[in-house]
C-alpha positions, 0 to 999 in steps of 0.5 A, a space after each residue: 420511468 425517470 420519476 420512478 427512478 428518482 423515488 427509488 435511490 438504489 439503481 440497477 446492477 452496473 456492468 463492469 465497464 471493461 473495454 472490448 478486447 482488441 480496441 486501439 487508441 483513437 486515430 490522432 491520439 498523441 501518446 506524448 500528451 501522457 505524463 508520469 503519474 501513479 494512479 491511486 486505484 490501479 497503480 498505472 504509471 501514465 496519466 492523461 491531463 484532464 483539467 487544470 483548475 489553477 490555484 484555488 482555496 479550500 472549497 468545503 473545509 476552510 471555514 473562514 470566520 470573517 471576510 478578511 479570513 476568507 480573503 487570506 485563505 491560501 490557494 492550492 493547485 488543482 491539476 486533475 489527470 485521468 488514468 487510461 487504464 481504470 478511468 480514475 481521476 485525481 489531483 496529482 498536486 494534492 497534499 494531505 497536510 493542507 487539509 484541516 480534518 482535525 479542526 473542521 469536519 467534512 459535512 455534507 448537508 442534504 435534507 432533501 426527500 430524495 437524498 433521505 430516501 437514498 439514505 434509508 435504502 442504503 441503510 436497509 441494504 447494510 442492515 440486511 448483511 448483518 448477523 444478529 449481534 453485529 459489530 459495525 464500524 463507521 470509518 470517517 463517520 462525520 456526525 455519526 448519523 449513518 451508524 446511529 441509524 444502523 444502531 437504532 434499527 437494531 434496537 441496541 443489539 450489537 456494537 456500533 462504533 464511529 471513527 473520525 479525527 474531527 471528533 464532532 460526534 457524541 456517544 448516544 443513540 446506541 453508538 459510540 465514537 472515537 476522535 481519531 483515524 481508524 487503524 486497520 492493523 490495530 483496530 480490526 483485531 481488537 474490535 472484530 467487525 462484521 461490517 465496515 462502513 466508508 461513506 464519502 471517505 475514500 475520495 478524500 484519501 491520497 492512496 485509497 488502494 493502499 487503505 483497501 489493501 490494509 482492510 483486506 489483510 485485516 479481515 483475512 487475519 480475523 478468520 471470519 467474513 467481514 464486509 465493507 460498505 463503501 459509497 462515494 460521488 460518481 463523476 460519470 455525468 461530468 464527462 457527459 455534461 462537461 461540468 466543472 464544480 466537482 473538481 475542488 481540492 478536498 476531493 483529490 480522488 474522483 471516482 468513475 463507475 469503472 474506477 470504483 469497481 476496480 477499487 472494490 474488486 481489489 479488496 475482495 468479492 463484490 457482493 453488491 454494486 449500484 448507483 443511487 441519487 439519480 446516478 450521482 453516487 455509486 456504492 457497493 458491498 465487498 466481502 474483504 479478503 486476500 487471495 489464498 496465494 497472497 497469504 501463502 507468499 506472505 507466510 513464506 516471507 515470514 519464514 524467510 525473515 525468521 531464517 534470515 535473522 537466525 542466519 545473521 546471528 549464526 554467521 556473525 558468530 562463526 566469523 567471531 570464532 575465526 577472529 578469536 582463533 587468530 585465523 588468517 581470513 581472506 574475503 574474495 570480493 569487496 563490492 556487490 554481494 561481497 560488500 553485502 556479506 561484509 555488512 550483514 555479518 560484521 566483517 569489519 576491517 580490524 578483524 578481517 582486513 584482507 579483501 581480494 578481487 581478480 577484477 583489476 578495476 576494483 583493485 585499489 578501491 575500498 569496501 563501502 563503509 567498512 573501508 578495507 582496501 581491495 587488493 589483487 588476488 595475487 596477494 594470496 599466492 604463497 601466503 599462509 591463508 587459513 580460510 577464503 570466504 567466497 560470498 557470491 556462492 553462484 560464482 564459487 565454482 569459477 573462483 575455486 577453479 581460478 584459485 587452482 589455476 593460479 596456485 592459490 592455496 587455502 586451508 578451507 574455502 567457505 561459502 554461505 549456505 542454509 544459514 551458516 558458513 559451510 565448507 565448499 568441498 566437504 559439505 553438501 550444497 548446490 553450487 559445485 
């Protein structure tokens, strides 16, 4: 059975690995061992220290050209932790700027027959997903061998592109290459891909979940099916055997079966999920998309942004008109929401010097940045006030009652509502 498996690089479908409900932490577990660290896959905020590898040089991307250069290589901290929620492992001390991706490519050399069989099988799997004239983009393509293999198998039908900041790949074999990072917001609308390929790339990113999110939103904007084929090393066996050589600086993220499934599910519906190469790699295909509810919320945010921009202009113009007319205006409140009102709409100290509050602790302090001195509300008693502006609408009824009780009279009381300043007494609004 094992010989058959070694010759067949694509494994069985893998269960999702979710724990049975109701299980508790093992007896003797000390929660004090956990540290604050945000998981780059599921964003859980606590992590268990896993392996302190000390300070070590780059293992695969340093490329020293002499013994002296090798000995001068800087060292970087290896502080691997594990997420209790999704089981992901990462180096919390990793700094992306330490990696010379633009100078040295990240190459994985393996000409073994078993590995070549794995490549053929996964290439065939990727090809089975493609339409007749596909657009295929290999992100972090390295020397471009995988995307070239796809192009050659399609006999020139379609468009095949590779992106890698190192720029080591050259056009040919039906594929073209760009020596830069792939930018989903820019490149997906321009290229309209049917398939994105990320082989042995996501484990090099400091925030793989954020990149998958960007791909999913890019696919949603295209309005057509977009698949992502992703593959990476799987460290499940590390925990079974205790081996340590997997932990080096250039792999800040180390994926388990469970954490890889978690990442792919974040991007959309998983179409295929399996192990290969004797369980040392894990790969999957996901149809990228975002839930309809997410799109609705994003659209709502866009509408609010447009309303906010219009409201900012309109209310600033209303305040300008009051200043030009010479109206004596009092702004009720100088901190919190009232300060936000002053900042958003340009209620500067030169034109709107009168700011009042009934809180004695605020009296005598100043409005942040604009600098109006906050005076007690009693300053309005007997004064000829044309307009009182109440920025915190939710408190307007209480403040109006306080004005009546204290005998404070103004020609008009204005609040912000529906993108404009309205009359508290005369106009419809929900704050009475």
